[in-house]
N, C-alpha and C positions, 0 to 999 in steps of 0.2 A: 523877405525874410522866410526861411524854410523851416516849417514846423516838422520836427521830428518827434515821434512819439514810440515809445518800445511797445512790443507786441503785449507783453504782460501788463503794461499800465492800460493798454487800450481795452484789453478783455476785462480788467477789474473796473474800470470806468464805465465801460457799457453795462456790466452788470448793476454797478452801483445806481446808474440812471434808472435802471428798471424798477429798482426797490424803493426809490425815493417817494416820502409821502407826497400826496398831491399838493399840499401847501409849499413844499419846498421845490416842487417841479416847475413852479412859475417863477422863481427868483431870476433876477437879471444875469447871474453868473451861468444858469443852465444855459441858456441860449448861447452864449459865447463858447461854452465847454463843447456844445454839440456841434458847432461851427467847426471848432478847432479839430475835434476828431474825424469830422467828415473830409476836412482839407488836408490832414496831415499825412506824411509819408510814414509808414509803419516799418519799424526796424528792429532787428534782434536786440536784446539786451546788451549781449557782448560787442555790438558794433555802434552804440550810440557814443557821440562824442563826449569827451569828459566835461566839456563846458556846456552841455545842453541840460535844460531844465526838465528834470523827470520827477514822478511822484517821490515824495519823501526827501527832495532835495532841499538843502539850505542855501538861500540865494540873497546876495546883497543887492539891493535896488537902490539907486540915487535918484531923488526927487528932481526933475529939470528945474522947476522954479525956484525951490530954496536950496538945492544942493544937499540937503539932509539925506542920510543914508539909513536904511533899515534892513535888518536880515530877518527873512522870513522862512518858515519852514512849510513847504506845500504839502498839505495833508489831506487825506480821505474824509468824508464827513463820517461820523459826527467829529467836528475839530477837537483835538486833544488839548487840554490845559496847558499853557506854557508856565515857564519858570522865569524869573527876573533875570537869570544869567545866559538863557538860551535864545535861540530864534524864535520870533512871535509866529505861533502856528496861524496859517491861514488855510482856508478849506478849497479845495479845488473847484467847488461850486459857487464861490463868491467871485464877484467880478474880477478882483485883482489876481486870485489863484487860478481862476480858469485862462485869464490872459497871459500869465507867465508860463504856463504849461507848454513844453515844447520850443520855447524860446531858447536863445544862446546868448552867451556874453558879448556884450556889444550892442545887442538889439534894443531898439527904443519900443517902450510899450505905453499904452493909453488905455485906461479904465474908467469907467463911470461909479463915482463915489457919492455918497450923501451931499458932500460939500462941492460936488461939480466934477468935471473931467479932470483927472490927475494924470500927468506924464512922467516917465521915469525911464531909466536906463539900466539894463542888467549889467552890473558891474563885474560880477564874481559868482561863481557856483563854488561856496565854501565847502559843500558835501554833496555827494551824488552817489546813492547807493550802488549803482552799476560800475562806478569807478573803484569802489571799495569791494567789489565781489559780491554784494549783498542786494541783488535785484528784487528779493522777494520783501 
């Protein structure tokens, strides 16, 4: 699985990591995010594939075990409040948020949750800012 992250997202995430309070810097998602940033291929916003998960993307994930699908909004911390009609906001510093950053439709993902290890498949990117000309 090739992890692609835009130059804009990388710069903002690195800045975000520098300013996180100490108690947040020790969360499980931070380590995953740091690994993803270190291993990712960095590309210009206008050359990221439309089915790649970038910051502020809305992503449909299907749980492997149950087949249930959820749509999440990959957000910067602090995570915004969601509404009942829209995608559920997940922070990029959470295990699931850090794990889906840079993935692509069809990729299998795995993250640690309080209930144990969860596995899913990225089914669709329903909104990607770069695809709509809004990478900021």
